[in-house]
N, C-alpha and C positions, 0 to 999 in steps of 0.2 A: 463501471467496476462495481457499483453498488446495486446493480440490478438483482432483484430477488431470484429470478430464474438464472441459474449458473450458465445455462446454454446461451443466454442472451448477453452475457457480460463481455465487455471489451477484453480481448485477449483469449476468448474461449474458442476461437476458430482454429483451424489447422495452422494459421499463421502465428498463433500464440503471441509471444512477446513482440514480434515484428509488427503486429497489428497495433499494439500499444505504442510502440516507438513512432509509428507513422501518424498517430492522432495529433491534431493541431494543439491540443493542450500541452503536449510534451515536446513541441517543435524546437524550443530553445535549449533543450538539454543536450549536452555533449556526452553521449553515451560512453565513449571511450574514456573520457576523464572520470566519469562517474564510476565505471568499473574499476578504474585504477585508484579510486578513492582520493582523487585530486581536486574535488569540489567541496568547498566549505558549506556546511548546511546553513540555511538562513536562521535557524533557531536551534540551540542546544539546551534542552531542559536540564536543570540540576536534579540529579538522582543520586541516591545513596547506595543503590544496588538493584538487582534484577526484580525484587519484589516491591520496589518503591512505586506506588501508584498515585502519589499526590498530584501529578499532572494530568490525571485522567478524571473526567467528570464523573461524579458519584452516580449519576443516572445510569451510566454504562456499567459501573462496577456492581450495581444492584440487579442487573439483568442476568437471568440464567444463561449459562453457556449452551450454545446449540451448534452442532456440526452441520455443515452444508451437506445436503443429501447427494450421494454419488449416483450418477446416471450411467 
């Protein structure tokens, strides 16, 4: 998913999300429960609002925003 070339990223094929769901990394996820929001997240960061960035490393906050090129 972090592949620089968007055409090589997991989930970029015609199978889209199905490709991601089949990947061994996500094998233990119950997708039906996830979609129904019945799975507790392993970590819930404390935030005060949508603009609260204290849980994001400053290194990332200082990078300029870049859009992924569309092909």
